N, C-alpha and C positions, 0 to 999 in steps of 0.2 A: 105587051099591050093586049088588052081584052078584045075578044071577038064580039060579034053582035049578041051573043047569048050571055055576055058578062063572065066568061071563063077566061082566066089568064093562066099561062104556063110560066112557072117560076121555079128554077132550080130542079127541074124534072118533076115538080109536083103541080097538080092542077088545083087552082083555088078559084072559088066562085066569088066574084065581086058584087057588092051591093049596088044595084042600079037605082037611079033617081026615082023611078016609079015603084020600087019595092021597098017595104019597111026594112030598115036596118036593125038587126037583132043583136047587136053587140051588147046593148043594155040588158037584154033578156039573159044573155049568157053570163054577164056579170052578176045578175040577180041569182041565177042558178048556182053559180060558184059560191057566192056569199051564203046562200041557203045551205049548201052542203058543209061549208066551214062552220056555220052556226050549229048544224046538226051534230058535227063532230065535237064541237065545244061543249054542247049540251050533254052529249054522251059522256065525255071526260068528267064533266062537273057532277053527273049522276054517280059515276064511279067513285069520285072523291068524296061525295056526300055519303055513300054507302060505307066507304072505308072509314070515314070520320065517325059515323055512327057506331060501327063495329068497334073501333078503337076506344070511344067514349065508354061503351058498355064494358069492355074488358078492363079498362082502367078503374071504372067504378067497382067492379068485382074485385079487383086486386086491392083497392083501398079498403073495401069492407073486410076482406080477408086479413089484411095487415092490422086493422083496428081490432078484430077479434083475437088475433094472435097476441097483440099488445095488451088487451084486457085480460087475456088468460095468464100471460107472463106477469102482469101487475097483480093479479089475484093470487098467484103462487107465491110471489115475493111477500105480499101482505100476510099470507098464511104462515110462511117460514119465519117471519118476524114475530108473529104472535106466539109461535111454538117456542121460540128462544126466550121469551119473557116469562 
């Protein structure tokens, strides 16, 4: 049971209870927790976006390299066929 100051002893831990004349800040704590979770999610999304941009750039470079290689191979094949004729 709480004393006159709103302090209650439970399981060896002292907890302060919200009194009727004091604002209850549970909502504020929930908002802070949600804000921290949103910050963490935002950070994760930023990392994913950065990783995605990097991957996109690397894939574009790879495709360009493969296209150049294919064009060179195709050019060599055409040249070899002309020499045979």
